[in-house]
Backbone as ProteinMPNN parsed JSONL, in Angstrom:
{"seq_chain_A": "MNEFKGRVKVSAFMKPKDKLITITPDTPVEEAVRLMHEHKIGCLPVVEGKKLYGVFTETDALNLLVDLFGLKQKGTRLTVALEDKPGTMLAILEVLKKHNVNVISIASPTFMVEGKRLAHIRIKTEKYKDIVKDLEKAGYPVLSIGKWPSV", "coords_chain_A": {"N_chain_A": [[76.678, -47.539, 76.91], [78.93, -47.545, 76.036], [79.272, -48.145, 73.356], [79.225, -45.672, 72.249], [81.152, -44.89, 72.595], [84.089, -43.037, 71.647], [82.595, -42.759, 69.156], [81.777, -40.213, 68.418], [82.874, -37.477, 67.039], [85.133, -33.923, 67.787], [84.933, -32.607, 65.148], [82.334, -32.639, 64.329], [81.163, -31.043, 65.811], [82.803, -28.375, 65.4], [84.097, -24.961, 65.084], [83.812, -24.326, 61.243], [86.996, -23.817, 59.527], [86.789, -21.513, 57.384], [85.051, -20.209, 58.962], [86.003, -18.984, 61.138], [86.841, -16.475, 63.32], [89.191, -14.788, 64.042], [92.315, -13.546, 65.532], [94.994, -11.289, 65.265], [98.831, -11.409, 65.75], [99.199, -8.789, 66.234], [96.803, -6.959, 67.32], [95.453, -5.493, 68.935], [94.233, -5.953, 72.567], [91.936, -5.072, 73.194], [90.226, -4.459, 71.13], [90.314, -7.624, 70.44], [89.144, -8.179, 72.868], [86.535, -6.972, 72.629], [85.737, -8.48, 70.155], [85.028, -11.034, 71.254], [83.092, -10.413, 72.916], [80.7, -9.68, 71.356], [80.611, -11.638, 69.878], [80.146, -13.453, 71.145], [82.385, -15.309, 72.129], [84.49, -17.593, 73.533], [87.386, -17.297, 73.868], [90.047, -16.489, 70.83], [91.969, -17.747, 68.327], [95.005, -16.568, 67.807], [96.972, -15.601, 64.566], [98.807, -15.54, 62.236], [99.218, -14.847, 58.555], [99.937, -18.659, 57.032], [100.361, -19.509, 60.032], [99.889, -20.392, 63.184], [100.069, -18.676, 66.462], [98.691, -19.133, 68.266], [95.898, -18.556, 71.419], [94.187, -16.658, 72.484], [92.523, -16.465, 75.538], [89.471, -15.708, 77.653], [90.511, -16.161, 79.943], [93.238, -14.465, 79.892], [92.462, -12.357, 79.022], [90.839, -11.334, 81.434], [93.272, -11.74, 83.028], [94.622, -9.618, 82.658], [92.861, -7.375, 82.905], [93.381, -7.742, 85.907], [95.326, -6.814, 86.441], [95.155, -4.38, 85.456], [93.397, -2.785, 86.992], [95.16, -2.872, 88.748], [94.864, -5.045, 91.534], [95.562, -6.651, 92.584], [97.181, -5.015, 94.044], [97.592, -3.877, 97.231], [96.177, -1.238, 98.616], [93.53, 1.52, 98.244], [89.647, 1.717, 97.306], [87.837, 3.944, 96.376], [85.139, 4.939, 95.582], [83.347, 7.321, 93.529], [80.966, 9.938, 92.97], [80.608, 11.933, 89.543], [80.159, 14.919, 87.927], [80.115, 15.18, 84.238], [81.954, 16.539, 82.739], [84.976, 18.012, 81.193], [87.437, 18.529, 83.483], [86.93, 17.747, 85.461], [88.08, 15.484, 86.521], [90.669, 15.955, 87.273], [90.546, 17.844, 89.203], [90.28, 16.242, 91.026], [91.623, 14.637, 91.27], [94.094, 16.687, 91.946], [92.861, 16.764, 94.824], [94.058, 13.867, 96.16], [96.618, 14.215, 95.443], [97.483, 16.99, 96.705], [97.453, 15.265, 99.553], [99.399, 13.623, 99.006], [99.174, 11.328, 98.076], [99.66, 8.009, 96.021], [98.123, 6.917, 92.773], [97.063, 3.776, 92.208], [95.435, 2.894, 90.418], [92.354, 4.132, 87.524], [89.271, 3.456, 86.802], [85.949, 4.203, 84.884], [82.831, 3.831, 84.147], [80.627, 3.408, 81.293], [77.697, 3.775, 81.924], [75.294, 6.319, 83.16], [74.447, 6.946, 86.982], [71.795, 8.547, 88.465], [72.39, 10.491, 86.921], [75.308, 11.398, 87.413], [78.332, 10.265, 86.897], [80.449, 8.027, 87.466], [83.533, 7.269, 89.324], [86.137, 4.817, 90.051], [88.659, 4.486, 91.714], [91.455, 3.717, 92.933], [93.552, 4.131, 95.234], [96.681, 4.096, 96.878], [97.033, 3.948, 99.865], [95.798, 3.761, 103.396], [95.096, 5.161, 104.711], [92.627, 6.645, 104.193], [90.653, 8.581, 105.285], [90.97, 11.98, 105.637], [90.999, 12.422, 103.357], [88.239, 11.755, 101.879], [86.81, 12.858, 103.401], [87.95, 15.748, 102.491], [87.172, 15.467, 99.01], [84.812, 15.338, 99.35], [83.955, 17.578, 100.137], [84.916, 19.351, 98.598], [82.971, 18.927, 96.817], [82.871, 16.845, 95.954], [80.868, 13.966, 95.803], [81.533, 10.398, 97.687], [80.909, 7.455, 97.073], [81.194, 4.838, 98.063], [83.553, 2.968, 100.329], [86.492, 0.847, 99.478], [88.565, -1.811, 100.997], [91.438, -3.398, 99.543], [93.475, -5.876, 98.296], [91.254, -8.058, 100.391], [92.996, -8.668, 103.776]], "CA_chain_A": [[77.343, -46.361, 76.873], [80.622, -48.003, 75.218], [79.218, -48.224, 71.857], [79.267, -44.522, 71.728], [82.727, -44.606, 72.476], [84.863, -42.946, 70.398], [81.913, -42.431, 67.654], [81.401, -38.837, 68.924], [84.087, -36.49, 67.077], [84.507, -33.088, 67.539], [84.602, -32.229, 64.366], [81.103, -32.839, 64.199], [80.725, -29.806, 66.49], [83.576, -27.091, 65.602], [83.633, -24.302, 64.153], [84.69, -24.584, 59.831], [88.114, -22.79, 59.733], [86.083, -20.557, 56.898], [84.005, -19.138, 59.686], [86.702, -18.561, 62.454], [86.979, -15.287, 63.9], [90.761, -14.771, 64.424], [92.786, -11.799, 65.2], [96.736, -11.404, 64.564], [99.959, -10.885, 67.192], [99.239, -6.901, 66.523], [95.286, -6.647, 67.45], [94.649, -4.367, 70.587], [94.055, -6.128, 73.079], [90.399, -4.22, 72.72], [90.218, -5.382, 69.806], [90.31, -8.234, 70.775], [88.297, -8.878, 74.23], [84.999, -6.324, 71.859], [85.174, -9.652, 69.468], [85.022, -12.448, 72.185], [82.015, -9.666, 73.806], [80.163, -9.743, 70.512], [80.626, -13.188, 68.88], [80.073, -14.498, 72.059], [83.062, -16.695, 72.321], [85.508, -17.494, 74.75], [89.299, -17.775, 73.05], [90.259, -16.161, 69.423], [92.493, -17.897, 67.849], [96.346, -15.462, 67.049], [97.433, -15.949, 63.39], [99.552, -14.396, 60.414], [99.093, -16.172, 57.89], [98.823, -19.483, 58.011], [101.09, -19.651, 61.176], [99.391, -19.157, 64.609], [100.591, -18.35, 67.01], [98.208, -18.941, 69.643], [94.895, -17.958, 71.618], [93.552, -15.264, 73.259], [91.748, -16.306, 76.175], [89.053, -14.934, 78.554], [91.19, -15.811, 81.332], [94.177, -13.801, 79.524], [91.64, -10.945, 79.308], [91.111, -11.169, 82.692], [94.472, -11.639, 84.452], [94.869, -8.221, 82.023], [92.245, -6.444, 83.799], [93.498, -7.648, 87.49], [96.186, -5.598, 86.042], [95.169, -2.945, 85.252], [92.862, -2.539, 87.944], [95.842, -3.016, 90.307], [94.248, -5.603, 92.107], [97.144, -7.311, 93.297], [98.331, -4.251, 95.296], [97.405, -2.727, 98.375], [95.378, 0.282, 98.929], [91.916, 1.1, 98.604], [89.166, 1.91, 96.232], [86.978, 5.191, 96.419], [84.13, 5.435, 94.056], [83.375, 8.976, 93.619], [80.141, 10.701, 91.369], [80.666, 13.373, 89.481], [79.543, 15.413, 86.811], [80.386, 14.281, 83.428], [82.392, 17.335, 82.034], [85.894, 18.141, 81.28], [88.064, 18.803, 84.224], [86.16, 16.854, 86.759], [88.946, 14.39, 87.123], [91.849, 17.383, 87.921], [90.03, 18.563, 90.502], [89.731, 14.644, 92.718], [93.801, 14.204, 91.442], [94.329, 17.853, 92.842], [92.707, 16.857, 96.11], [95.042, 13.143, 95.691], [98.364, 15.193, 95.456], [97.231, 17.35, 97.849], [97.891, 14.154, 100.612], [100.919, 12.898, 98.36], [98.88, 9.591, 97.701], [99.696, 7.408, 94.181], [96.932, 6.471, 91.837], [97.544, 2.828, 91.66], [94.516, 2.695, 89.273], [91.547, 5.066, 88.063], [88.288, 3.27, 86.113], [85.145, 5.193, 85.146], [81.843, 2.835, 83.134], [80.23, 4.763, 80.697], [76.539, 3.956, 82.122], [74.829, 7.053, 84.524], [74.022, 6.993, 87.936], [71.648, 9.57, 88.787], [72.696, 11.919, 85.979], [76.572, 11.468, 87.805], [78.956, 9.423, 86.195], [80.811, 7.398, 88.647], [84.391, 7.28, 89.335], [86.15, 4.087, 90.986], [89.665, 5.357, 92.011], [92.255, 2.7, 93.352], [94.882, 4.794, 95.669], [98.12, 3.399, 97.689], [96.839, 4.07, 100.831], [94.262, 2.333, 103.316], [94.867, 6.331, 105.393], [91.48, 7.411, 103.496], [89.619, 9.646, 105.869], [91.499, 12.69, 105.633], [91.211, 12.144, 101.134], [87.043, 11.197, 101.911], [86.735, 14.589, 104.307], [88.294, 16.911, 101.015], [86.761, 15.153, 98.184], [83.178, 15.529, 99.838], [83.924, 18.735, 100.831], [85.368, 19.817, 97.131], [81.346, 18.411, 96.134], [82.305, 14.874, 94.971], [80.521, 12.286, 97.148], [82.027, 9.265, 97.888], [79.685, 6.557, 97.757], [82.138, 3.079, 98.833], [85.402, 3.101, 99.662], [86.822, -0.369, 99.638], [90.129, -2.107, 100.946], [92.05, -4.74, 98.392], [92.995, -7.026, 98.814], [91.199, -7.93, 101.847], [93.655, -8.897, 104.932]], "C_chain_A": [[78.972, -46.783, 76.022], [80.851, -47.822, 73.9], [79.119, -46.67, 71.44], [80.607, -44.122, 71.342], [83.285, -44.48, 71.204], [83.779, -42.288, 69.025], [81.95, -40.885, 67.416], [83.006, -38.098, 68.427], [83.761, -34.843, 67.391], [84.676, -31.8, 66.543], [83.174, -31.913, 63.811], [80.656, -30.957, 65.192], [81.361, -28.667, 66.416], [83.424, -26.289, 64.799], [84.605, -24.354, 62.88], [85.974, -23.842, 59.908], [87.764, -21.803, 58.607], [85.324, -19.649, 57.885], [84.613, -18.376, 61.042], [87.013, -16.849, 62.52], [88.29, -15.842, 64.445], [91.22, -12.991, 64.411], [94.586, -12.319, 65.293], [97.522, -11.192, 65.65], [99.736, -8.949, 67.552], [97.621, -6.251, 66.696], [95.389, -6.094, 68.701], [94.179, -5.137, 71.323], [92.229, -5.89, 73.436], [89.476, -4.487, 72.286], [88.969, -6.479, 69.659], [89.057, -9.35, 71.675], [86.435, -8.469, 72.587], [84.775, -7.574, 71.416], [84.622, -10.67, 69.904], [83.862, -11.868, 72.692], [81.192, -9.799, 72.454], [79.523, -10.835, 70.009], [79.915, -14.458, 69.622], [80.864, -15.919, 72.605], [83.886, -16.28, 73.471], [87.266, -17.35, 74.478], [89.248, -17.411, 71.648], [91.452, -17.016, 68.677], [93.816, -16.719, 67.091], [96.955, -16.231, 65.972], [97.492, -14.986, 62.415], [99.424, -15.556, 59.972], [98.524, -17.381, 57.718], [99.84, -19.645, 58.993], [100.115, -19.647, 62.475], [99.789, -19.654, 65.326], [100.447, -18.706, 68.42], [97.145, -18.58, 69.998], [95.081, -17.225, 72.442], [92.859, -16.213, 73.887], [90.999, -15.168, 77.002], [89.759, -14.985, 79.713], [92.801, -14.231, 80.725], [93.869, -12.324, 79.436], [91.403, -10.863, 80.866], [92.343, -10.818, 83.454], [94.905, -10.016, 83.35], [94.271, -6.812, 83.005], [92.205, -6.521, 85.342], [94.926, -6.564, 87.651], [96.481, -4.499, 85.595], [94.069, -1.748, 86.059], [94.024, -2.406, 89.514], [94.909, -3.829, 91.621], [95.126, -6.488, 93.362], [97.741, -6.309, 94.658], [96.857, -4.236, 96.204], [96.854, -1.686, 98.388], [94.07, 0.137, 99.314], [90.688, 1.754, 97.527], [88.313, 2.872, 96.847], [86.356, 4.974, 95.438], [83.38, 6.824, 94.483], [81.818, 9.681, 92.214], [80.751, 12.081, 91.493], [80.333, 13.595, 88.23], [80.969, 14.871, 85.827], [81.285, 15.563, 82.348], [84.722, 17.328, 82.658], [86.715, 18.312, 82.518], [88.462, 18.495, 85.9], [87.398, 15.936, 87.244], [90.09, 14.705, 88.112], [91.728, 17.264, 88.946], [90.066, 17.256, 91.292], [91.512, 14.617, 92.231], [94.455, 15.294, 92.488], [94.611, 17.255, 94.365], [93.97, 15.423, 96.225], [96.106, 14.121, 96.067], [98.426, 16.222, 96.327], [98.43, 16.595, 99.014], [98.739, 13.364, 99.893], [100.533, 11.661, 98.275], [98.688, 9.219, 95.913], [98.634, 7.328, 93.797], [97.178, 5.03, 91.864], [95.982, 2.569, 90.588], [93.086, 3.563, 88.752], [90.443, 4.274, 86.414], [86.97, 4.039, 86.027], [83.889, 4.07, 84.116], [81.108, 3.888, 82.746], [78.744, 4.916, 80.895], [76.941, 5.482, 83.231], [74.178, 7.039, 85.441], [73.335, 8.245, 88.473], [71.677, 11.133, 88.131], [74.706, 11.954, 86.302], [77.145, 10.14, 87.257], [80.35, 8.596, 87.43], [82.775, 6.569, 88.42], [85.178, 6.263, 90.299], [87.981, 4.14, 91.18], [90.439, 4.593, 92.609], [93.525, 3.522, 94.049], [95.762, 3.618, 96.738], [98.114, 4.249, 98.736], [96.155, 3.849, 101.738], [94.204, 4.113, 104.413], [93.976, 7.099, 104.292], [90.621, 9.059, 103.976], [89.436, 10.703, 105.39], [90.912, 13.236, 103.95], [89.422, 12.487, 101.413], [86.389, 12.204, 102.384], [87.109, 15.386, 102.789], [87.855, 16.837, 100.112], [84.91, 15.687, 98.08], [83.3, 17.314, 100.001], [83.842, 19.954, 99.803], [83.846, 19.642, 96.547], [81.702, 17.234, 95.539], [82.628, 14.378, 96.104], [81.115, 11.081, 96.742], [81.387, 8.533, 98.468], [80.206, 5.465, 97.973], [83.435, 3.702, 98.762], [85.298, 1.465, 100.082], [87.916, -0.842, 99.756], [90.303, -3.35, 100.098], [93.283, -4.659, 98.071], [92.812, -7.285, 99.828], [92.132, -8.919, 102.332], [93.003, -9.572, 105.574]], "O_chain_A": [[79.839, -46.03, 75.578], [81.884, -47.518, 73.303], [78.926, -46.444, 70.246], [81.087, -43.462, 70.421], [83.213, -45.155, 70.177], [84.165, -41.521, 68.143], [82.139, -40.41, 66.296], [84.02, -38.114, 69.124], [82.62, -34.385, 67.328], [84.622, -30.596, 66.793], [82.949, -31.045, 62.968], [79.872, -30.059, 64.885], [80.917, -27.748, 67.104], [82.758, -26.514, 63.788], [85.826, -24.409, 63.029], [85.787, -22.918, 60.7], [88.573, -20.883, 58.723], [85.027, -18.486, 57.611], [84.061, -17.542, 61.761], [87.431, -16.227, 61.543], [88.499, -16.892, 65.053], [90.881, -11.947, 63.854], [95.112, -13.43, 65.361], [96.934, -10.75, 66.637], [99.967, -8.213, 68.512], [97.332, -5.153, 66.221], [95.344, -6.969, 69.565], [93.104, -5.379, 70.774], [91.53, -6.767, 73.945], [88.32, -4.707, 72.648], [87.806, -6.518, 69.259], [88.476, -10.415, 71.464], [85.705, -9.246, 71.971], [83.814, -8.146, 71.931], [83.805, -11.303, 69.235], [83.176, -12.793, 73.126], [80.644, -10.811, 72.891], [78.331, -11.015, 69.759], [79.454, -15.553, 69.298], [80.47, -16.959, 73.132], [83.998, -15.233, 74.107], [88.102, -17.357, 75.382], [88.351, -18.004, 71.049], [92.113, -16.022, 68.376], [93.6, -16.139, 66.027], [97.433, -17.342, 66.203], [96.773, -14.104, 61.947], [99.449, -16.699, 60.429], [97.342, -17.641, 57.946], [100.612, -20.34, 58.332], [99.551, -18.565, 62.638], [100.021, -20.863, 65.308], [101.244, -18.707, 69.358], [96.68, -17.974, 69.032], [96.099, -17.119, 73.127], [92.387, -17.044, 73.111], [91.467, -14.039, 77.15], [89.729, -14.044, 80.507], [93.048, -13.231, 81.399], [94.614, -11.369, 79.657], [92.11, -10.011, 81.403], [92.477, -9.907, 84.271], [95.874, -9.448, 83.854], [94.801, -5.829, 83.523], [91.467, -5.837, 86.051], [95.347, -5.861, 88.57], [97.501, -3.843, 85.386], [93.923, -0.536, 85.903], [93.84, -2.06, 90.681], [94.37, -3.185, 92.522], [95.128, -6.728, 94.569], [98.363, -6.577, 95.687], [95.67, -4.464, 95.973], [97.638, -0.939, 97.802], [93.5, -0.635, 100.086], [91.268, 2.531, 96.767], [88.011, 2.595, 98.008], [86.916, 4.799, 94.356], [82.975, 7.18, 95.59], [81.861, 9.769, 90.987], [81.13, 12.863, 92.365], [80.194, 12.678, 87.421], [82.085, 14.454, 86.135], [81.179, 15.386, 81.135], [85.389, 16.972, 83.63], [85.956, 17.381, 82.786], [89.286, 18.687, 86.793], [87.553, 15.759, 88.453], [90.425, 14.173, 89.17], [92.505, 16.713, 89.726], [89.787, 17.435, 92.477], [92.43, 14.579, 93.049], [95.102, 15.023, 93.499], [95.669, 17.17, 94.99], [95.077, 15.927, 96.415], [96.177, 14.684, 97.16], [99.544, 16.422, 96.801], [99.574, 16.942, 99.308], [98.777, 12.198, 100.286], [101.387, 10.78, 98.374], [98.04, 9.738, 95.004], [97.835, 7.764, 94.625], [98.061, 5.029, 91.006], [96.043, 1.453, 90.072], [92.441, 3.79, 89.776], [90.774, 4.493, 85.249], [86.699, 4.625, 87.074], [84.492, 3.503, 83.204], [80.878, 4.931, 83.357], [78.212, 5.869, 80.326], [77.987, 5.787, 83.804], [72.987, 7.114, 85.136], [74.089, 9.089, 88.956], [71.299, 12.253, 88.476], [75.398, 12.507, 85.447], [76.49, 9.099, 87.193], [81.006, 9.37, 88.127], [83.12, 5.673, 87.65], [85.066, 6.601, 91.478], [88.449, 3.467, 90.262], [89.851, 4.747, 93.679], [94.549, 3.558, 93.366], [95.36, 2.539, 97.173], [98.905, 5.191, 98.791], [95.141, 3.475, 101.149], [93.091, 4.256, 104.918], [94.446, 8.004, 103.603], [90.23, 10.065, 103.384], [88.393, 10.979, 104.796], [90.507, 14.358, 103.648], [89.181, 13.658, 101.12], [85.338, 12.521, 101.828], [86.151, 15.483, 102.021], [87.746, 17.959, 99.616], [84.17, 16.146, 97.21], [82.302, 18.025, 99.883], [83.197, 21.0, 99.872], [83.609, 20.441, 95.641], [80.994, 16.641, 94.725], [83.561, 14.26, 96.899], [81.201, 10.758, 95.557], [81.112, 8.496, 99.668], [79.248, 4.721, 98.185], [84.096, 4.391, 97.985], [84.411, 0.93, 100.746], [88.669, -0.569, 98.822], [89.424, -4.204, 99.98], [93.993, -3.73, 97.687], [93.705, -7.042, 100.641], [92.286, -9.948, 101.674], [93.39, -9.926, 106.688]]}, "name": "protein", "num_of_chains": 1, "seq": "MNEFKGRVKVSAFMKPKDKLITITPDTPVEEAVRLMHEHKIGCLPVVEGKKLYGVFTETDALNLLVDLFGLKQKGTRLTVALEDKPGTMLAILEVLKKHNVNVISIASPTFMVEGKRLAHIRIKTEKYKDIVKDLEKAGYPVLSIGKWPSV"}
């Protein structure tokens, strides 16, 4: 093994400079993540002209998701099935307003489940039972309930 030590260099495996996929400091995060996903790469050099500003990594993207979803805030996640039509989310928010509850985050994937759109709504309360009753009474089935972070 010692005879190979120092013989295998990074340059034998790295992507050449002219084939690098890069972003600028002004690139929207969504675009950076799309590029990483599309090209199956774990990071992007951040450059402008010939200046290297840093590297945007998968960890940076995950840190943003944790913040966007409010995963470090105490609360309750309600997963609701709803029609994919204008105004539906407003009706759900009206129920939350009636209960004087703040929204931490709302996420809705693009895929449908049994013809319905899913909305994952994180609310800033652990008292959710009356909210669930009102949502279901209004025609919005609550498919799952989760508390985050678990204590």
